[in-house]
N, C-alpha and C positions, 0 to 999 in steps of 0.2 A: 504586473505580468511582465515581463522582461520578453521580447523575442529578436528573436533572429536580423529579422527582415522588414522593410515596409510593407506594410497591403494598404491598397488603395482600394475607395471603396462608398459610394452615396455619400453614407454617413456614418459614422462614429459607431455605432449599434453593430452596422455591417463589419468596420471593421474588428471589433473586437469578439465578435464572432467566427470571423477571417481568420486571426492569429487563434484564437481558441481552439476551433476546428485544425488547424496544420500545425498549430507547434506545442500546446498547452494542454491538449489531452495524455500527450504524451508524457506526464510527468506527475500523472495525476493518477488516481485509484474510481474504481468504477464498486461503488458499494452494488453485491443482487440481493440483497434484498431489499435496501428503501432506496435504490439511484441514487444515491449523495456520492460525487466528484470528491474525495479527501488522499491528503499527501501520503507516505509512507508508512510515517509517523503515526498515523490514526486506523494503517487500514491493518486489521487480520486478514496476511493471505493465504491462510492454512484452509479460511471457509469463507472466503471474500464475499467477507463483509463489511462495512469500516466500527467500528471501536463503538461505535454507539446502538449499533444494534446487536454484535456481539462484542462485548469486553473481553480481556488478556485477562483471563482466571488462573491459565496455571502456563510457569515457565517453562520452554522446552525444558525437559535432562537428558537428551540426545538428539544428536545432526539427525536429520531426517533425511538428508544427504549419502552419510557415509559414517555413520551410528557412532560416532564417538561420543560419548560423556560426557556433558557441559555443565563447565560451573556456572552457578548464578547471575555472575555480575556480564557471562559473556552474551556478545551482542553475534558474532559469528563465530564460525568452525575456528577453533584452532589448527585442526587438521588441512579441512577442504576452505575454509573462506565461504562455505554459504549462510547466508542470514538466517541467524537462528529466528523461529517463527514459534504466535505464540498456538495452541491450540484451543478451541471451544470448548467450557464444561459442558455436558451434559448432566442432565438429573440422576440418570444411574451411575455418573462415577464417583 
């Protein structure tokens, strides 16, 4: 992990913990199911879970922000720029 400033503590472990608390957590997402920290690519923001807990099953068909129908390869909405998120598939879908 690259930090923007130097952290001075009594041990390397304390320095790492301080850097994680001060800067690192801002770049990762906490899975609300298992408690694992993951990057955006492995995070299903629609359900606040990591991809291991809730895999991406259905690509979005419409932008959740503006409602525009989106293409199968779109990552961001072409109208409003919102990042498109997958949704959790439930057994009754």
